[in-house]
All heavy atoms as TSV, in Angstrom:
chain	resi	resn	atom	element	x	y	z
A	1	MET	N	N	155.647	114.763	85.657
A	1	MET	CA	C	156.470	115.626	86.284
A	1	MET	C	C	157.222	116.466	85.384
A	1	MET	O	O	157.844	116.088	84.382
A	1	MET	CB	C	157.512	114.768	87.102
A	1	MET	CG	C	158.537	115.560	87.839
A	1	MET	SD	S	159.686	114.480	88.744
A	1	MET	CE	C	158.773	113.881	90.125
A	2	ASN	N	N	157.146	117.864	85.601
A	2	ASN	CA	C	157.957	118.766	84.737
A	2	ASN	C	C	159.367	118.916	85.208
A	2	ASN	O	O	159.687	118.338	86.263
A	2	ASN	CB	C	157.125	120.005	84.553
A	2	ASN	CG	C	157.049	120.868	85.899
A	2	ASN	OD1	O	157.966	120.746	86.717
A	2	ASN	ND2	N	155.963	121.570	85.993
A	3	ILE	N	N	160.149	119.618	84.424
A	3	ILE	CA	C	161.630	119.711	84.762
A	3	ILE	C	C	161.793	120.508	85.992
A	3	ILE	O	O	162.835	120.106	86.715
A	3	ILE	CB	C	162.366	120.391	83.510
A	3	ILE	CG1	C	163.840	120.324	83.791
A	3	ILE	CG2	C	161.926	121.889	83.350
A	3	ILE	CD1	C	164.423	118.853	83.634
A	4	ILE	N	N	160.972	121.451	86.383
A	4	ILE	CA	C	161.122	122.151	87.631
A	4	ILE	C	C	160.907	121.204	88.864
A	4	ILE	O	O	161.710	121.234	89.755
A	4	ILE	CB	C	160.116	123.452	87.663
A	4	ILE	CG1	C	160.336	124.383	86.477
A	4	ILE	CG2	C	160.293	124.142	89.034
A	4	ILE	CD1	C	161.741	125.022	86.529
A	5	ASN	N	N	159.864	120.394	88.764
A	5	ASN	CA	C	159.522	119.460	89.896
A	5	ASN	C	C	160.558	118.417	89.960
A	5	ASN	O	O	160.980	117.987	90.983
A	5	ASN	CB	C	158.235	118.784	89.612
A	5	ASN	CG	C	157.069	119.723	89.775
A	5	ASN	OD1	O	157.184	120.800	90.387
A	5	ASN	ND2	N	155.867	119.342	89.241
A	6	PHE	N	N	161.159	118.011	88.780
A	6	PHE	CA	C	162.286	117.054	88.773
A	6	PHE	C	C	163.443	117.625	89.481
A	6	PHE	O	O	164.072	116.907	90.301
A	6	PHE	CB	C	162.539	116.589	87.290
A	6	PHE	CG	C	163.711	115.558	87.275
A	6	PHE	CD1	C	163.361	114.181	87.394
A	6	PHE	CD2	C	165.038	115.908	87.017
A	6	PHE	CE1	C	164.378	113.261	87.427
A	6	PHE	CE2	C	165.939	115.012	86.965
A	6	PHE	CZ	C	165.563	113.594	87.152
A	7	ILE	N	N	163.890	118.794	89.111
A	7	ILE	CA	C	165.083	119.411	89.668
A	7	ILE	C	C	164.797	119.622	91.202
A	7	ILE	O	O	165.762	119.382	92.066
A	7	ILE	CB	C	165.374	120.694	89.069
A	7	ILE	CG1	C	165.874	120.437	87.569
A	7	ILE	CG2	C	166.490	121.450	89.841
A	7	ILE	CD1	C	166.024	121.589	86.670
A	8	ASN	N	N	163.681	119.968	91.674
A	8	ASN	CA	C	163.377	120.157	93.015
A	8	ASN	C	C	163.331	118.892	93.810
A	8	ASN	O	O	163.859	118.781	94.899
A	8	ASN	CB	C	161.961	120.789	93.247
A	8	ASN	CG	C	162.061	122.339	92.911
A	8	ASN	OD1	O	163.060	122.859	92.899
A	8	ASN	ND2	N	160.978	122.867	92.518
A	9	ARG	N	N	162.957	117.716	93.149
A	9	ARG	CA	C	162.852	116.305	93.798
A	9	ARG	C	C	164.267	115.809	93.838
A	9	ARG	O	O	164.615	115.160	94.713
A	9	ARG	CB	C	161.926	115.586	92.952
A	9	ARG	CG	C	161.884	114.048	93.357
A	9	ARG	CD	C	161.078	113.874	94.636
A	9	ARG	NE	N	161.289	112.506	95.017
A	9	ARG	CZ	C	160.422	111.551	95.178
A	9	ARG	NH1	N	159.263	111.841	94.670
A	9	ARG	NH2	N	160.708	110.450	95.652
A	10	PHE	N	N	165.131	116.114	92.724
A	10	PHE	CA	C	166.377	115.433	92.628
A	10	PHE	C	C	167.356	116.523	92.371
A	10	PHE	O	O	167.884	116.693	91.231
A	10	PHE	CB	C	166.402	114.331	91.556
A	10	PHE	CG	C	165.365	113.329	91.713
A	10	PHE	CD1	C	164.292	113.230	90.790
A	10	PHE	CD2	C	165.453	112.449	92.764
A	10	PHE	CE1	C	163.376	112.211	90.994
A	10	PHE	CE2	C	164.480	111.384	92.906
A	10	PHE	CZ	C	163.450	111.396	91.981
A	11	PRO	N	N	167.790	117.202	93.372
A	11	PRO	CA	C	168.810	118.359	93.147
A	11	PRO	C	C	170.278	117.834	92.836
A	11	PRO	O	O	170.936	118.575	92.179
A	11	PRO	CB	C	168.723	119.048	94.491
A	11	PRO	CG	C	168.362	118.005	95.478
A	11	PRO	CD	C	167.498	117.105	94.780
A	12	ASP	N	N	170.592	116.650	93.034
A	12	ASP	CA	C	171.914	116.166	92.792
A	12	ASP	C	C	171.757	114.677	92.360
A	12	ASP	O	O	170.743	113.998	92.590
A	12	ASP	CB	C	172.829	116.355	93.883
A	12	ASP	CG	C	172.321	115.771	95.189
A	12	ASP	OD1	O	171.427	114.913	95.195
A	12	ASP	OD2	O	172.911	116.156	96.269
A	13	GLU	N	N	172.817	114.175	91.933
A	13	GLU	CA	C	172.860	112.703	91.475
A	13	GLU	C	C	172.638	111.787	92.761
A	13	GLU	O	O	171.961	110.756	92.618
A	13	GLU	CB	C	174.219	112.331	90.822
A	13	GLU	CG	C	174.257	110.971	90.227
A	13	GLU	CD	C	175.557	110.757	89.390
A	13	GLU	OE1	O	176.168	111.686	89.032
A	13	GLU	OE2	O	175.735	109.611	89.223
A	14	ALA	N	N	173.152	112.085	93.891
A	14	ALA	CA	C	173.063	111.200	95.020
A	14	ALA	C	C	171.570	111.030	95.432
A	14	ALA	O	O	171.154	109.900	95.796
A	14	ALA	CB	C	173.833	111.915	96.198
A	15	SER	N	N	170.768	112.085	95.373
A	15	SER	CA	C	169.305	112.017	95.573
A	15	SER	C	C	168.657	111.057	94.693
A	15	SER	O	O	167.759	110.268	95.010
A	15	SER	CB	C	168.602	113.293	95.784
A	15	SER	OG	O	168.728	113.984	94.535
A	16	CYS	N	N	169.040	111.224	93.437
A	16	CYS	CA	C	168.480	110.317	92.367
A	16	CYS	C	C	168.896	108.759	92.595
A	16	CYS	O	O	168.017	108.000	92.513
A	16	CYS	CB	C	168.942	110.752	90.992
A	16	CYS	SG	S	168.100	110.035	89.663
A	17	VAL	N	N	170.158	108.547	92.923
A	17	VAL	CA	C	170.602	107.258	93.154
A	17	VAL	C	C	169.883	106.618	94.417
A	17	VAL	O	O	169.342	105.337	94.333
A	17	VAL	CB	C	172.135	107.199	93.524
A	17	VAL	CG1	C	172.517	105.973	94.026
A	17	VAL	CG2	C	172.821	107.534	92.120
A	18	GLU	N	N	169.638	107.417	95.405
A	18	GLU	CA	C	168.918	106.910	96.574
A	18	GLU	C	C	167.495	106.525	96.324
A	18	GLU	O	O	167.006	105.577	96.798
A	18	GLU	CB	C	168.922	107.922	97.761
A	18	GLU	CG	C	170.237	107.957	98.453
A	18	GLU	CD	C	170.655	106.612	99.083
A	18	GLU	OE1	O	169.775	105.870	99.719
A	18	GLU	OE2	O	171.763	106.157	98.962
A	19	PHE	N	N	166.850	107.314	95.477
A	19	PHE	CA	C	165.449	107.065	95.044
A	19	PHE	C	C	165.471	105.722	94.259
A	19	PHE	O	O	164.578	104.851	94.641
A	19	PHE	CB	C	164.911	108.196	94.310
A	19	PHE	CG	C	163.504	107.939	93.824
A	19	PHE	CD1	C	162.459	108.052	94.692
A	19	PHE	CD2	C	163.228	107.555	92.522
A	19	PHE	CE1	C	161.189	107.760	94.226
A	19	PHE	CE2	C	161.972	107.287	92.023
A	19	PHE	CZ	C	160.903	107.368	92.915
A	20	ILE	N	N	166.194	105.575	93.296
A	20	ILE	CA	C	166.205	104.444	92.386
A	20	ILE	C	C	166.637	103.130	93.248
A	20	ILE	O	O	165.967	102.182	93.249
A	20	ILE	CB	C	167.120	104.536	91.225
A	20	ILE	CG1	C	166.669	105.687	90.308
A	20	ILE	CG2	C	167.274	103.282	90.518
A	20	ILE	CD1	C	167.575	106.072	89.193
A	21	LYS	N	N	167.558	103.337	94.066
A	21	LYS	CA	C	167.931	102.293	94.944
A	21	LYS	C	C	166.765	101.820	95.904
A	21	LYS	O	O	166.580	100.613	96.003
A	21	LYS	CB	C	169.222	102.741	95.890
A	21	LYS	CG	C	169.748	101.641	96.838
A	21	LYS	CD	C	170.763	102.296	97.765
A	21	LYS	CE	C	170.906	101.695	99.109
A	21	LYS	NZ	N	171.877	102.339	99.832
A	22	SER	N	N	166.123	102.768	96.467
A	22	SER	CA	C	164.986	102.283	97.343
A	22	SER	C	C	163.888	101.672	96.593
A	22	SER	O	O	163.227	100.693	97.094
A	22	SER	CB	C	164.485	103.589	98.113
A	22	SER	OG	O	163.766	104.515	97.142
A	23	GLN	N	N	163.573	102.133	95.377
A	23	GLN	CA	C	162.563	101.520	94.520
A	23	GLN	C	C	162.980	100.072	94.092
A	23	GLN	O	O	162.250	99.198	94.179
A	23	GLN	CB	C	162.391	102.341	93.326
A	23	GLN	CG	C	161.851	103.675	93.568
A	23	GLN	CD	C	160.420	103.656	94.295
A	23	GLN	OE1	O	159.510	102.930	93.790
A	23	GLN	NE2	N	160.298	104.220	95.361
A	24	ARG	N	N	164.313	99.851	93.743
A	24	ARG	CA	C	164.789	98.574	93.503
A	24	ARG	C	C	164.623	97.615	94.657
A	24	ARG	O	O	164.310	96.497	94.440
A	24	ARG	CB	C	166.254	98.652	92.998
A	24	ARG	CG	C	166.520	99.394	91.719
A	24	ARG	CD	C	166.076	98.778	90.423
A	24	ARG	NE	N	166.325	97.413	90.289
A	24	ARG	CZ	C	167.449	96.950	89.590
A	24	ARG	NH1	N	168.182	97.670	89.015
A	24	ARG	NH2	N	167.679	95.569	89.519
A	25	ILE	N	N	165.064	98.035	95.863
A	25	ILE	CA	C	164.930	97.226	97.014
A	25	ILE	C	C	163.516	96.846	97.285
A	25	ILE	O	O	163.216	95.740	97.565
A	25	ILE	CB	C	165.571	97.938	98.237
A	25	ILE	CG1	C	167.125	97.991	98.036
A	25	ILE	CG2	C	165.262	97.239	99.537
A	25	ILE	CD1	C	167.840	98.855	99.081
A	26	LYS	N	N	162.659	97.873	97.082
A	26	LYS	CA	C	161.208	97.603	97.333
A	26	LYS	C	C	160.649	96.545	96.434
A	26	LYS	O	O	159.897	95.631	96.796
A	26	LYS	CB	C	160.426	98.923	97.254
A	26	LYS	CG	C	158.942	98.838	97.824
A	26	LYS	CD	C	158.151	100.047	97.513
A	26	LYS	CE	C	158.985	101.387	97.740
A	26	LYS	NZ	N	158.085	102.582	97.545
A	27	GLN	N	N	161.047	96.538	95.246
A	27	GLN	CA	C	160.552	95.538	94.222
A	27	GLN	C	C	161.305	94.207	94.425
A	27	GLN	O	O	160.751	93.235	93.993
A	27	GLN	CB	C	160.739	96.122	92.757
A	27	GLN	CG	C	159.946	97.260	92.391
A	27	GLN	CD	C	160.375	97.759	91.022
A	27	GLN	OE1	O	161.258	97.258	90.350
A	27	GLN	NE2	N	159.572	98.804	90.548
A	28	GLY	N	N	162.484	94.228	94.895
A	28	GLY	CA	C	163.192	92.975	95.028
A	28	GLY	C	C	164.162	92.749	93.863
A	28	GLY	O	O	163.912	93.029	92.746
A	29	ILE	N	N	165.281	92.273	94.204
A	29	ILE	CA	C	166.350	92.198	93.136
A	29	ILE	C	C	166.654	90.683	93.049
A	29	ILE	O	O	166.825	89.968	94.021
A	29	ILE	CB	C	167.638	92.927	93.501
A	29	ILE	CG1	C	167.368	94.426	93.616
A	29	ILE	CG2	C	168.797	92.693	92.553
A	29	ILE	CD1	C	168.306	95.105	94.573
A	30	ILE	N	N	166.719	90.144	91.924
A	30	ILE	CA	C	166.863	88.735	91.573
A	30	ILE	C	C	168.155	88.566	90.814
A	30	ILE	O	O	168.325	89.252	89.821
A	30	ILE	CB	C	165.760	87.977	90.888
A	30	ILE	CG1	C	164.445	88.138	91.647
A	30	ILE	CG2	C	166.114	86.635	90.580
A	30	ILE	CD1	C	163.194	87.679	91.014
A	31	CYS	N	N	169.078	87.787	91.277
A	31	CYS	CA	C	170.422	87.561	90.585
A	31	CYS	C	C	170.231	86.999	89.209
A	31	CYS	O	O	169.443	85.924	89.088
A	31	CYS	CB	C	171.294	86.821	91.411
A	31	CYS	SG	S	172.966	86.446	90.746
A	32	LYS	N	N	170.791	87.554	88.199
A	32	LYS	CA	C	170.599	86.955	86.906
A	32	LYS	C	C	171.523	85.714	86.711
A	32	LYS	O	O	171.215	84.934	85.869
A	32	LYS	CB	C	171.148	88.022	85.783
A	32	LYS	CG	C	170.302	89.256	85.771
A	32	LYS	CD	C	170.865	90.186	84.683
A	32	LYS	CE	C	170.056	91.468	84.654
A	32	LYS	NZ	N	170.620	92.525	83.734
A	33	LYS	N	N	172.492	85.494	87.574
A	33	LYS	CA	C	173.270	84.335	87.446
A	33	LYS	C	C	172.756	83.095	88.284
A	33	LYS	O	O	172.732	82.004	87.794
A	33	LYS	CB	C	174.702	84.610	87.949
A	33	LYS	CG	C	175.705	83.666	87.665
A	33	LYS	CD	C	177.139	84.121	88.033
A	33	LYS	CE	C	178.214	83.114	87.753
A	33	LYS	NZ	N	179.475	83.630	88.255
A	34	CYS	N	N	172.488	83.337	89.555
A	34	CYS	CA	C	171.993	82.258	90.373
A	34	CYS	C	C	170.580	82.299	90.862
A	34	CYS	O	O	170.198	81.469	91.621
A	34	CYS	CB	C	172.960	82.039	91.593
A	34	CYS	SG	S	172.771	83.253	92.784
A	35	THR	N	N	169.872	83.299	90.544
A	35	THR	CA	C	168.531	83.645	90.951
A	35	THR	C	C	168.387	83.840	92.425
A	35	THR	O	O	167.204	83.650	93.093
A	35	THR	CB	C	167.466	82.513	90.541
A	35	THR	OG1	O	167.777	81.333	91.163
A	35	THR	CG2	C	167.431	82.374	89.026
A	36	GLY	N	N	169.507	84.245	93.121
A	36	GLY	CA	C	169.508	84.440	94.530
A	36	GLY	C	C	168.707	85.802	94.780
A	36	GLY	O	O	168.660	86.710	93.874
A	37	ILE	N	N	168.158	85.920	95.914
A	37	ILE	CA	C	167.334	87.169	96.267
A	37	ILE	C	C	168.008	87.966	97.372
A	37	ILE	O	O	167.405	89.094	97.711
A	37	ILE	CB	C	165.885	86.787	96.648
A	37	ILE	CG1	C	165.853	85.796	97.837
A	37	ILE	CG2	C	165.157	86.167	95.447
A	37	ILE	CD1	C	164.484	85.548	98.374
A	38	LYS	N	N	169.149	87.546	97.884
A	38	LYS	CA	C	169.767	88.269	99.019
A	38	LYS	C	C	170.890	89.100	98.360
A	38	LYS	O	O	171.773	88.444	97.876
A	38	LYS	CB	C	170.111	87.435	100.164
A	38	LYS	CG	C	170.721	88.203	101.267
A	38	LYS	CD	C	171.057	87.332	102.404
A	38	LYS	CE	C	171.561	88.106	103.609
A	38	LYS	NZ	N	171.901	87.350	104.763
A	39	HIS	N	N	170.810	90.493	98.544
A	39	HIS	CA	C	171.913	91.268	97.983
A	39	HIS	C	C	172.301	92.264	99.021
A	39	HIS	O	O	171.645	92.597	99.867
A	39	HIS	CB	C	171.338	91.975	96.669
A	39	HIS	CG	C	171.129	91.072	95.351
A	39	HIS	ND1	N	169.972	90.290	95.394
A	39	HIS	CD2	C	171.912	90.942	94.394
A	39	HIS	CE1	C	170.118	89.610	94.275
A	39	HIS	NE2	N	171.172	89.940	93.581
A	40	TYR	N	N	173.507	92.819	98.688
A	40	TYR	CA	C	173.867	93.929	99.502
A	40	TYR	C	C	174.334	95.082	98.654
A	40	TYR	O	O	174.754	94.744	97.433
A	40	TYR	CB	C	174.956	93.643	100.627
A	40	TYR	CG	C	176.061	92.750	100.151
A	40	TYR	CD1	C	177.261	93.434	99.739
A	40	TYR	CD2	C	176.139	91.410	100.091
A	40	TYR	CE1	C	178.351	92.703	99.361
A	40	TYR	CE2	C	177.211	90.765	99.656
A	40	TYR	CZ	C	178.378	91.357	99.203
A	40	TYR	OH	O	179.515	90.689	98.899
A	41	TRP	N	N	174.472	96.323	99.128
A	41	TRP	CA	C	174.723	97.448	98.292
A	41	TRP	C	C	176.138	97.724	98.371
A	41	TRP	O	O	176.817	97.752	99.414
A	41	TRP	CB	C	173.843	98.582	98.872
A	41	TRP	CG	C	174.094	99.906	98.201
A	41	TRP	CD1	C	174.693	101.069	98.810
A	41	TRP	CD2	C	173.827	100.313	96.873
A	41	TRP	NE1	N	174.768	102.034	97.830
A	41	TRP	CE2	C	174.205	101.603	96.663
A	41	TRP	CE3	C	173.233	99.682	95.860
A	41	TRP	CZ2	C	174.051	102.322	95.489
A	41	TRP	CZ3	C	173.077	100.291	94.534
A	41	TRP	CH2	C	173.511	101.594	94.432
A	42	LEU	N	N	176.779	97.981	97.243
A	42	LEU	CA	C	178.163	98.429	97.074
A	42	LEU	C	C	178.144	99.942	96.808
A	42	LEU	O	O	177.953	100.282	95.573
A	42	LEU	CB	C	178.913	97.586	95.977
A	42	LEU	CG	C	179.047	96.096	96.175
A	42	LEU	CD1	C	179.660	95.493	94.973
A	42	LEU	CD2	C	179.876	95.791	97.536
A	43	GLU	N	N	178.422	100.794	97.794
A	43	GLU	CA	C	178.330	102.159	97.496
A	43	GLU	C	C	179.323	102.604	96.533
A	43	GLU	O	O	178.979	103.521	95.679
A	43	GLU	CB	C	178.512	102.880	98.888
A	43	GLU	CG	C	178.418	104.337	98.854
A	43	GLU	CD	C	176.899	104.752	98.622
A	43	GLU	OE1	O	176.049	104.159	99.190
A	43	GLU	OE2	O	176.625	105.683	97.930
A	44	ASN	N	N	180.598	102.135	96.459
A	44	ASN	CA	C	181.594	102.673	95.561
A	44	ASN	C	C	181.366	102.201	94.168
A	44	ASN	O	O	181.868	102.741	93.196
A	44	ASN	CB	C	182.964	102.242	96.049
A	44	ASN	CG	C	183.176	100.676	96.174
A	44	ASN	OD1	O	182.120	99.955	96.285
A	44	ASN	ND2	N	184.394	100.221	96.123
A	45	LYS	N	N	180.570	101.198	93.977
A	45	LYS	CA	C	180.360	100.696	92.584
A	45	LYS	C	C	178.864	101.087	92.210
A	45	LYS	O	O	178.599	100.745	90.930
A	45	LYS	CB	C	180.374	99.149	92.554
A	45	LYS	CG	C	181.791	98.634	92.879
A	45	LYS	CD	C	182.758	98.901	91.859
A	45	LYS	CE	C	184.069	98.274	92.240
A	45	LYS	NZ	N	185.146	98.712	91.318
A	46	LEU	N	N	178.167	101.594	93.110
A	46	LEU	CA	C	176.680	101.883	92.756
A	46	LEU	C	C	175.983	100.735	92.186
A	46	LEU	O	O	175.334	100.707	91.107
A	46	LEU	CB	C	176.576	103.148	91.804
A	46	LEU	CG	C	176.911	104.480	92.318
A	46	LEU	CD1	C	176.810	105.596	91.385
A	46	LEU	CD2	C	176.317	104.859	93.607
A	47	SER	N	N	176.128	99.604	92.903
A	47	SER	CA	C	175.522	98.356	92.339
A	47	SER	C	C	175.212	97.371	93.566
A	47	SER	O	O	175.630	97.657	94.661
A	47	SER	CB	C	176.432	97.628	91.475
A	47	SER	OG	O	177.663	97.239	92.011
A	48	PHE	N	N	174.370	96.432	93.306
A	48	PHE	CA	C	173.982	95.453	94.305
A	48	PHE	C	C	174.872	94.217	93.994
A	48	PHE	O	O	175.037	93.789	92.809
A	48	PHE	CB	C	172.504	95.056	94.210
A	48	PHE	CG	C	171.647	96.201	94.482
A	48	PHE	CD1	C	171.080	96.926	93.495
A	48	PHE	CD2	C	171.232	96.432	95.741
A	48	PHE	CE1	C	170.164	98.059	93.761
A	48	PHE	CE2	C	170.446	97.512	96.078
A	48	PHE	CZ	C	169.881	98.268	95.129
A	49	GLN	N	N	175.249	93.519	94.967
A	49	GLN	CA	C	176.090	92.266	94.805
A	49	GLN	C	C	175.288	91.207	95.511
A	49	GLN	O	O	174.794	91.244	96.673
A	49	GLN	CB	C	177.475	92.416	95.408
A	49	GLN	CG	C	178.278	91.236	95.159
A	49	GLN	CD	C	179.765	91.433	95.429
A	49	GLN	OE1	O	180.299	92.646	95.100
A	49	GLN	NE2	N	180.558	90.406	95.823
A	50	CYS	N	N	175.156	90.032	94.777
A	50	CYS	CA	C	174.423	88.871	95.267
A	50	CYS	C	C	175.277	88.233	96.428
A	50	CYS	O	O	176.495	88.108	96.315
A	50	CYS	CB	C	174.339	87.831	94.085
A	50	CYS	SG	S	173.531	86.218	94.574
A	51	ALA	N	N	174.567	87.974	97.555
A	51	ALA	CA	C	175.193	87.361	98.662
A	51	ALA	C	C	175.589	85.910	98.441
A	51	ALA	O	O	176.530	85.363	99.005
A	51	ALA	CB	C	174.363	87.458	99.858
A	52	SER	N	N	174.990	85.279	97.398
A	52	SER	CA	C	175.225	83.867	97.120
A	52	SER	C	C	176.330	83.616	96.231
A	52	SER	O	O	177.411	82.840	96.559
A	52	SER	CB	C	173.990	83.154	96.523
A	52	SER	OG	O	172.941	83.205	97.396
A	53	CYS	N	N	176.464	84.370	95.069
A	53	CYS	CA	C	177.458	84.077	94.007
A	53	CYS	C	C	178.401	85.300	93.767
A	53	CYS	O	O	179.449	85.092	93.191
A	53	CYS	CB	C	176.860	83.637	92.798
A	53	CYS	SG	S	176.063	84.892	91.876
A	54	GLY	N	N	178.033	86.403	94.283
A	54	GLY	CA	C	178.945	87.588	94.108
A	54	GLY	C	C	178.633	88.404	92.809
A	54	GLY	O	O	179.399	89.294	92.600
A	55	PHE	N	N	177.628	87.968	92.043
A	55	PHE	CA	C	177.367	88.605	90.805
A	55	PHE	C	C	176.851	90.058	91.111
A	55	PHE	O	O	176.094	90.232	92.021
A	55	PHE	CB	C	176.301	87.868	89.995
A	55	PHE	CG	C	176.054	88.452	88.622
A	55	PHE	CD1	C	176.917	88.238	87.519
A	55	PHE	CD2	C	174.841	89.187	88.411
A	55	PHE	CE1	C	176.598	88.711	86.349
A	55	PHE	CE2	C	174.603	89.723	87.176
A	55	PHE	CZ	C	175.463	89.467	86.184
A	56	ARG	N	N	177.331	90.985	90.374
A	56	ARG	CA	C	176.870	92.360	90.512
A	56	ARG	C	C	175.754	92.789	89.544
A	56	ARG	O	O	175.866	92.436	88.522
A	56	ARG	CB	C	178.047	93.345	90.441
A	56	ARG	CG	C	179.021	93.196	91.545
A	56	ARG	CD	C	180.162	94.182	91.416
A	56	ARG	NE	N	181.163	93.992	92.510
A	56	ARG	CZ	C	182.358	94.399	92.449
A	56	ARG	NH1	N	182.737	95.216	91.426
A	56	ARG	NH2	N	183.218	94.045	93.384
A	57	THR	N	N	174.799	93.527	90.108
A	57	THR	CA	C	173.733	94.115	89.247
A	57	THR	C	C	173.841	95.673	89.415
A	57	THR	O	O	173.678	96.252	90.527
A	57	THR	CB	C	172.378	93.579	89.776
A	57	THR	OG1	O	172.470	92.064	89.669
A	57	THR	CG2	C	171.352	94.075	88.885
A	58	SER	N	N	174.015	96.343	88.329
A	58	SER	CA	C	173.983	97.789	88.460
A	58	SER	C	C	172.709	98.312	88.786
A	58	SER	O	O	171.620	97.747	88.610
A	58	SER	CB	C	174.512	98.400	87.038
A	58	SER	OG	O	173.383	98.421	86.195
A	59	ILE	N	N	172.726	99.568	89.284
A	59	ILE	CA	C	171.473	100.249	89.724
A	59	ILE	C	C	170.501	100.505	88.618
A	59	ILE	O	O	169.394	100.430	88.665
A	59	ILE	CB	C	171.821	101.547	90.490
A	59	ILE	CG1	C	170.551	102.007	91.243
A	59	ILE	CG2	C	172.306	102.595	89.589
A	59	ILE	CD1	C	170.903	103.041	92.330
A	60	LYS	N	N	171.087	100.578	87.272
A	60	LYS	CA	C	170.293	100.888	86.176
A	60	LYS	C	C	169.718	99.666	85.515
A	60	LYS	O	O	168.769	99.655	84.742
A	60	LYS	CB	C	171.022	101.678	85.083
A	60	LYS	CG	C	171.448	103.082	85.629
A	60	LYS	CD	C	171.924	103.923	84.519
A	60	LYS	CE	C	173.094	103.479	83.774
A	60	LYS	NZ	N	173.637	104.434	82.738
A	61	SER	N	N	170.306	98.472	85.851
A	61	SER	CA	C	169.896	97.150	85.172
A	61	SER	C	C	168.452	96.864	85.376
A	61	SER	O	O	167.967	96.936	86.560
A	61	SER	CB	C	170.835	96.044	85.721
A	61	SER	OG	O	170.461	94.847	85.129
A	62	GLY	N	N	167.770	96.662	84.303
A	62	GLY	CA	C	166.386	96.320	84.301
A	62	GLY	C	C	165.422	97.562	84.413
A	62	GLY	O	O	164.296	97.306	84.687
A	63	THR	N	N	165.969	98.730	84.253
A	63	THR	CA	C	165.163	99.856	84.258
A	63	THR	C	C	165.120	100.517	82.806
A	63	THR	O	O	165.929	100.006	81.851
A	63	THR	CB	C	165.712	100.925	85.248
A	63	THR	OG1	O	166.935	101.416	84.711
A	63	THR	CG2	C	165.877	100.343	86.565
A	64	VAL	N	N	164.519	101.501	82.597
A	64	VAL	CA	C	164.404	102.195	81.347
A	64	VAL	C	C	165.747	102.841	81.034
A	64	VAL	O	O	166.060	103.204	79.874
A	64	VAL	CB	C	163.268	103.285	81.177
A	64	VAL	CG1	C	161.982	102.583	81.232
A	64	VAL	CG2	C	163.430	104.301	82.142
A	65	MET	N	N	166.608	103.063	82.087
A	65	MET	CA	C	167.870	103.744	81.905
A	65	MET	C	C	169.002	102.772	81.640
A	65	MET	O	O	170.124	103.071	81.597
A	65	MET	CB	C	168.337	104.422	83.186
A	65	MET	CG	C	167.206	105.551	83.431
A	65	MET	SD	S	167.235	106.870	82.144
A	65	MET	CE	C	168.852	107.605	82.444
A	66	GLN	N	N	168.717	101.442	81.499
A	66	GLN	CA	C	169.675	100.445	81.294
A	66	GLN	C	C	170.658	100.681	80.258
A	66	GLN	O	O	171.893	100.464	80.527
A	66	GLN	CB	C	169.029	99.055	81.140
A	66	GLN	CG	C	169.954	97.914	80.942
A	66	GLN	CD	C	169.279	96.541	80.919
A	66	GLN	OE1	O	168.251	96.345	81.484
A	66	GLN	NE2	N	169.781	95.655	80.287
A	67	SER	N	N	170.257	101.077	79.070
A	67	SER	CA	C	171.162	101.247	77.872
A	67	SER	C	C	171.627	102.696	77.808
A	67	SER	O	O	172.352	103.074	76.790
A	67	SER	CB	C	170.511	100.780	76.632
A	67	SER	OG	O	170.224	99.468	76.753
A	68	SER	N	N	171.147	103.418	78.723
A	68	SER	CA	C	171.591	104.929	78.667
A	68	SER	C	C	173.076	105.087	79.104
A	68	SER	O	O	173.761	104.469	79.814
A	68	SER	CB	C	170.797	105.727	79.684
A	68	SER	OG	O	171.198	107.063	79.744
A	69	ASN	N	N	173.735	106.139	78.441
A	69	ASN	CA	C	175.084	106.569	78.754
A	69	ASN	C	C	175.082	107.542	79.822
A	69	ASN	O	O	176.224	107.917	80.216
A	69	ASN	CB	C	175.818	107.053	77.400
A	69	ASN	CG	C	176.063	105.865	76.432
A	69	ASN	OD1	O	176.225	104.779	76.832
A	69	ASN	ND2	N	176.045	106.258	75.212
A	70	LEU	N	N	174.027	107.950	80.246
A	70	LEU	CA	C	173.969	109.014	81.371
A	70	LEU	C	C	174.437	108.334	82.635
A	70	LEU	O	O	174.102	107.159	82.854
A	70	LEU	CB	C	172.548	109.473	81.480
A	70	LEU	CG	C	171.959	110.245	80.296
A	70	LEU	CD1	C	170.475	110.604	80.552
A	70	LEU	CD2	C	172.730	111.487	80.078
A	71	SER	N	N	174.940	109.113	83.464
A	71	SER	CA	C	175.473	108.599	84.775
A	71	SER	C	C	174.204	108.458	85.693
A	71	SER	O	O	173.144	108.935	85.481
A	71	SER	CB	C	176.457	109.530	85.463
A	71	SER	OG	O	175.888	110.916	85.438
């Protein structure tokens, strides 16, 4: 994907977040603390929260963007 296609596909941060969120949900999220598989989305924190223990997993956790300082 070149930069023009990227900008057309993701014109703003919200569209990028929605894409990554949908991909994470499709793959499944496993809690690092209790290995629970049921999570719910926290819109104001841009993270998933485990329904069992309350541990939060950021949207970038486990991706190539994990250590990035980019929003």
